[in-house]
C-alpha positions in Angstrom: 5.7 17.8 -15.9 4.6 20.7 -14.2 7.0 21.9 -11.3 4.4 20.9 -8.7 3.8 17.3 -10.0 7.8 16.8 -10.2 7.8 17.7 -6.4 5.2 15.3 -5.4 6.9 12.6 -7.4 10.5 13.3 -6.1 8.7 13.6 -2.7 7.5 10.0 -2.8 10.5 8.9 -4.2 12.8 10.6 -1.3 10.2 9.3 1.3 10.1 6.0 0.3 13.8 5.2 -0.8 14.9 7.1 2.6 12.6 4.8 4.8 14.1 1.8 2.7 17.6 2.6 3.0 17.6 3.2 6.5 15.9 0.5 7.7 17.9 -1.8 5.2 21.0 -0.7 7.3 19.5 -0.9 10.9 18.2 -4.4 9.8 21.3 -6.3 9.6 20.1 -9.2 7.3 17.3 -9.4 4.6 16.1 -12.4 2.4 15.9 -10.7 -0.8 19.2 -9.3 -0.4 20.3 -12.7 0.1 18.4 -14.2 -2.8 19.7 -11.3 -5.2 23.2 -11.9 -4.1 23.2 -15.9 -4.6 21.4 -15.1 -8.1 24.6 -13.3 -8.9 26.7 -15.7 -7.4 28.4 -13.3 -5.0 27.5 -14.3 -2.1 30.9 -15.4 -0.7 32.9 -12.5 -1.5 31.4 -10.5 1.4 29.2 -11.2 4.8 25.6 -10.6 4.0 26.1 -7.6 6.0 28.4 -5.8 3.8 25.7 -6.5 0.8 23.2 -4.9 3.3 25.2 -1.8 4.2 25.9 -1.3 0.3 22.1 -1.7 -0.7 21.4 0.7 2.2 23.9 3.3 1.1 22.4 3.4 -2.4 19.1 3.7 -1.3 19.8 6.7 0.9 22.3 8.0 -1.7 18.9 7.7 -4.0 16.8 9.3 -1.8 19.0 12.5 -0.9 19.4 12.5 -4.8 15.5 13.1 -4.6 15.3 15.9 -2.2 18.2 17.6 -4.2 16.5 17.2 -7.7 13.7 19.3 -6.3 15.4 21.8 -7.0 18.3 21.3 -9.1 16.8 20.0 -12.1 20.5 19.1 -13.5 20.4 16.1 -10.7 17.5 14.1 -12.5 18.6 12.3 -15.1 21.4 11.4 -12.5 18.8 10.7 -9.6 17.0 8.4 -12.7 19.9 6.6 -13.5 20.7 5.7 -10.0 17.2 4.3 -9.3 17.4 2.8 -12.7 20.8 0.4 -11.7 18.8 -0.7 -8.3 15.8 -1.8 -10.4 17.7 -4.0 -12.4 19.6 -5.2 -9.9 16.8 -5.9 -7.7 14.8 -7.4 -11.0 17.2 -9.7 -12.4 16.7 -12.6 -9.6 13.1 -13.0 -11.1 14.7 -15.2 -14.0 16.2 -17.5 -11.3 13.6 -19.8 -9.5 14.1 -18.6 -5.6 11.2 -16.3 -6.6 8.3 -18.6 -7.5 6.6 -20.6 -5.5 7.4 -24.6 -6.6 4.1 -26.2 -4.7 2.0 -24.2 -7.6 3.6 -25.1 -10.3 6.4 -22.2 -10.4 6.2 -19.3 -12.7 4.0 -17.2 -12.5 3.2 -18.1 -8.9 5.1 -15.4 -7.2 6.2 -16.0 -3.6 9.5 -13.9 -2.3 9.0 -12.0 -5.8 5.8 -10.1 -4.6 8.0 -7.0 -3.5 10.9 -7.7 -6.3 8.1 -6.9 -9.1 7.5 -3.5 -7.7 10.6 -2.4 -8.7 9.3 -2.3 -12.3 7.6 0.5 -10.9 10.9 2.2 -9.7 12.1 1.2 -13.0 9.8 3.1 -15.1 10.1 6.2 -13.0 13.9 6.1 -13.6 13.2 6.2 -17.2 11.0 8.6 -17.1 13.4 11.0 -15.2 16.5 10.1 -17.8 14.2 10.6 -20.9 11.6 13.3 -19.7 10.6 14.5 -22.9 10.4 10.8 -24.3 7.3 10.6 -26.8 3.9 11.1 -25.0 2.7 7.8 -25.6 5.9 5.5 -25.1 5.8 7.4 -21.7 1.9 6.8 -20.9 2.7 3.1 -21.5 6.1 3.1 -19.8 3.9 3.9 -16.4 1.1 2.2 -16.8 2.6 -0.7 -17.4 4.1 -1.4 -13.7 0.6 -0.5 -12.7 -1.2 -3.1 -14.7 1.4 -5.9 -14.1 1.2 -5.3 -10.6 -2.7 -5.3 -10.2 -2.7 -8.3 -12.8 0.1 -10.9 -10.9 -0.5 -10.0 -7.3 -4.5 -9.6 -8.0 -4.0 -12.5 -10.1 -3.0 -14.5 -6.4 -5.6 -13.6 -4.5 -7.4 -16.2 -6.1 -5.0 -19.0 -4.5 -5.7 -20.0 -1.1 -2.0 -19.2 0.2 -2.7 -16.0 -1.0 -6.0 -15.2 0.9 -4.4 -16.4 4.0 -0.9 -14.4 3.4 -3.3 -11.1 3.5 -5.9 -12.2 6.0 -3.8 -10.2 8.6 -3.6 -7.5 7.2 -7.4 -7.3 5.9 -8.5 -8.1 9.4 -6.5 -5.3 11.1 -7.9 -3.0 8.7 -10.9 -0.4 9.6 -11.2 0.0 5.9 -11.5 -3.7 5.1 -11.9 -6.0 8.1 -15.9 -5.9 7.8 -15.3 -7.7 4.7 -14.9 -11.0 6.8 -17.9 -10.4 8.5 -19.5 -11.7 5.0 -17.6 -13.4 3.3 -15.3 -15.8 4.4 -11.2 -15.8 3.7 -11.0 -17.0 0.1 -14.2 -15.1 -0.9 -13.1 -12.2 0.3 -9.6 -12.9 -1.5 -11.3 -13.4 -4.5 -13.5 -10.0 -4.6 -10.0 -8.3 -3.8 -8.6 -9.8 -6.9 -11.5 -8.9 -8.9 -11.2 -5.0 -8.0 -7.6 -5.0 -9.2 -8.3 -6.9 -12.3 -10.9 -4.2 -12.6 -9.1 -1.1 -11.8 -6.0 -2.2 -14.3 -9.0 -2.7 -17.0 -9.9 0.9 -16.3 -6.3 1.9 -16.6 -5.8 0.6 -19.9 -9.1 1.6 -21.2 -7.9 5.4 -20.0 -5.1 5.7 -22.4 -7.9 5.4 -25.1 -10.8 7.3 -23.6 -9.7 10.2 -21.4 -12.9 10.5 -19.9 -12.0 7.1 -17.6 -8.8 8.9 -16.8 -10.4 10.3 -13.2 -12.1 6.7 -12.3 -9.3 4.5 -13.4 -6.9 7.0 -11.3 -9.3 6.5 -8.5 -9.7 3.1 -8.5 -6.3 1.7 -8.8 -5.1 4.4 -6.7 -7.3 3.6 -4.0 -5.6 -0.3 -3.7 -1.9 1.9 -3.2 -3.8 4.3 -1.0 -5.0 1.3 1.5 -1.8 -0.4 1.4 -0.2 2.7 3.4 -2.8 2.6 5.4 -2.0 -0.7 6.7 0.8 1.3 8.6 -1.4 2.9 10.8 -3.7 -0.5 11.2 -1.1 -3.4 10.7 1.3 -4.0 14.0 3.9 -5.9 11.8 4.6 -3.1 9.4 6.7 -1.0 11.7 9.3 -1.8 13.8 10.7 0.3 17.0 14.5 -1.3 16.3 14.4 -1.2 12.0 11.9 1.8 11.5 9.9 -0.9 8.8 10.2 -4.3 8.7 10.5 -6.5 5.7 6.1 -6.3 5.5 6.9 -2.9 5.8 9.2 -2.8 2.9 6.7 -4.5 0.4 4.2 -1.9 1.7 6.2 1.1 1.3 7.2 0.2 -2.4 3.6 1.4 -3.4 4.1 4.8 -3.0 6.1 4.4 -6.1 2.8 3.3 -7.8 1.3 6.6 -6.9 4.2 8.3 -9.0 3.4 6.3 -11.9 -0.2 7.3 -11.5 1.0 11.1 -11.1 3.0 10.8 -14.4 0.5 9.0 -16.1 -2.2 11.5 -15.3 0.0 14.4 -16.5 0.5 12.9 -19.4 -3.0 11.5 -20.6 -3.8 15.4 -19.9 -1.0 16.7 -22.1 -1.8 14.8 -24.9 -5.4 15.4 -24.8 -4.8 18.9 -24.7 -2.3 18.9 -27.0 -4.7 17.5 -29.9 -7.6 19.7 -29.1 
């Protein structure tokens, strides 16, 4: 990747990890951290607030490393190792039952895990930072995978009434999307968003084999994550004067990682095509 692209990637990491870490420290209690400590059977070892502080400090350390790694290339592998560790700790509780919606049959009906599966994006970035010279096709799939996964999984949930109602507040607050409720009911609107997500992921996969589809693939999938960030301006429940971000804000800010995946994905596809020319 070019220096400019690395700078953009590391800046996205610094912003997202810095806000997450600061917010977790201010929050005092975070349900997903509690679910994680329950999964690892360590909840009784320390008070909840201590686990929160440890998590917050770990995210802040990663944010600081992201800033330093912009100029100090030798720190990028260390940053990658740290965020790989954070991602694995966050992802392993998916193997338990606490993340799934029992009323919808459990796996793959995801509930609390919607924010957790986004750590696949951070994990892919971490692997890329530790192995920047990974074979091109492996690195391409590595960064396409989390984008495809989240669009398929969370996009698929859009076809359920539970998710349709769950996104109503976000969608209705957005000047980019609220107009949809003027034409369609809550479920149909959610279905259409789900269809869009599936079309976007199909383009991402297709772009791996047909570079001419790269720009529409990145624009269409990137729009999902860009619109998510716009909710910070339109949805009052995303920000907090006391904790910077709410838990909803935590869910939203993680989409910056997918923008990072798309940045790496685009660069690698173009490099691969240039090398074949």
